[in-house]
C-alpha positions in Angstrom: -17.9 -9.6 -191.6 -17.3 -13.2 -192.8 -13.7 -12.8 -193.4 -13.0 -11.1 -189.9 -14.7 -14.2 -188.3 -12.9 -16.3 -190.5 -9.6 -14.5 -189.8 -10.4 -14.8 -186.1 -10.6 -18.7 -186.2 -7.4 -18.6 -187.8 -5.7 -16.4 -185.6 -7.0 -18.7 -182.4 -6.0 -21.8 -184.4 -2.3 -20.4 -184.7 -2.0 -19.2 -181.3 -3.5 -22.3 -179.8 -1.0 -24.4 -182.1 1.8 -22.4 -181.3 1.5 -22.3 -177.4 0.8 -26.4 -177.7 4.1 -26.2 -179.5 5.6 -24.4 -176.8 4.2 -26.8 -174.1 5.3 -29.7 -176.1 8.8 -28.2 -176.6 8.9 -27.3 -172.8 8.2 -30.8 -171.7 10.8 -32.3 -173.9 13.4 -30.0 -172.0 12.0 -31.5 -169.1 11.8 -35.3 -170.4 15.3 -36.0 -168.8 14.5 -34.6 -165.5 10.8 -36.1 -165.9 12.7 -39.7 -166.9 15.3 -39.5 -164.0 12.8 -38.8 -161.5 10.0 -40.9 -162.2 11.1 -43.8 -164.2 14.9 -43.9 -163.5 14.2 -45.7 -160.6 13.2 -48.9 -162.3 14.9 -48.3 -165.8 18.6 -48.0 -165.6 21.0 -46.1 -167.6 18.4 -43.7 -168.5 16.6 -46.5 -169.9 19.2 -47.9 -172.0 20.3 -50.4 -169.9 18.4 -53.9 -168.7 18.9 -55.0 -165.5 16.5 -52.9 -162.9 13.2 -53.6 -161.8 12.0 -52.4 -165.2 13.0 -53.5 -168.9 15.7 -51.7 -171.4 13.6 -48.9 -173.1 15.8 -47.9 -176.0 14.8 -49.5 -179.1 12.0 -51.4 -178.2 9.6 -52.7 -180.4 6.2 -52.2 -178.4 3.9 -49.6 -180.2 3.8 -45.8 -179.3 0.4 -46.4 -178.1 1.2 -49.1 -175.9 4.0 -47.3 -174.5 1.5 -44.2 -173.8 -0.8 -46.7 -172.1 1.5 -48.2 -170.1 3.3 -44.7 -168.9 -0.6 -43.5 -168.3 -2.2 -46.7 -166.5 0.5 -48.7 -165.6 0.7 -52.4 -165.1 -0.4 -54.0 -162.1 2.5 -55.3 -160.2 4.6 -54.2 -162.9 4.5 -50.5 -163.0 2.8 -47.6 -161.0 0.4 -45.5 -163.0 1.7 -42.0 -163.6 -1.3 -40.7 -166.1 -2.5 -38.8 -162.5 0.7 -36.9 -162.1 2.0 -36.3 -165.8 0.2 -34.1 -168.2 0.0 -34.9 -172.0 2.4 -33.1 -173.3 5.0 -34.7 -170.5 3.8 -38.2 -171.4 4.4 -38.0 -175.2 7.5 -36.0 -173.9 8.9 -39.2 -172.3 7.6 -41.2 -175.5 9.8 -39.3 -177.7 12.9 -39.3 -174.9 12.3 -43.2 -175.4 12.2 -43.0 -178.9 15.4 -41.4 -179.2 17.8 -42.9 -176.9 21.0 -43.9 -178.1 24.0 -45.8 -176.6 26.0 -43.9 -174.6 
């Protein structure tokens, strides 16, 4: 009985992990579209350039936690909060998008 219960927990853990990875993979695929439709209004050149209302994001020295928090909660008078419109997988995908920006 104990072995089958343990096997069940392992199976659910594996399935849950696989679903989380699938969700993150889909969010990564959508990150460019999410960025363009949500962030691109203020962050020019897909986040690669300074000049718009928002700062250049490529090569940002801000911590991951700072960026995640800023996306979720915004900053009064500077950036709107997107935590109510984007789920955690999408927010983390945006962070990965920002961290992997390269010059065009």
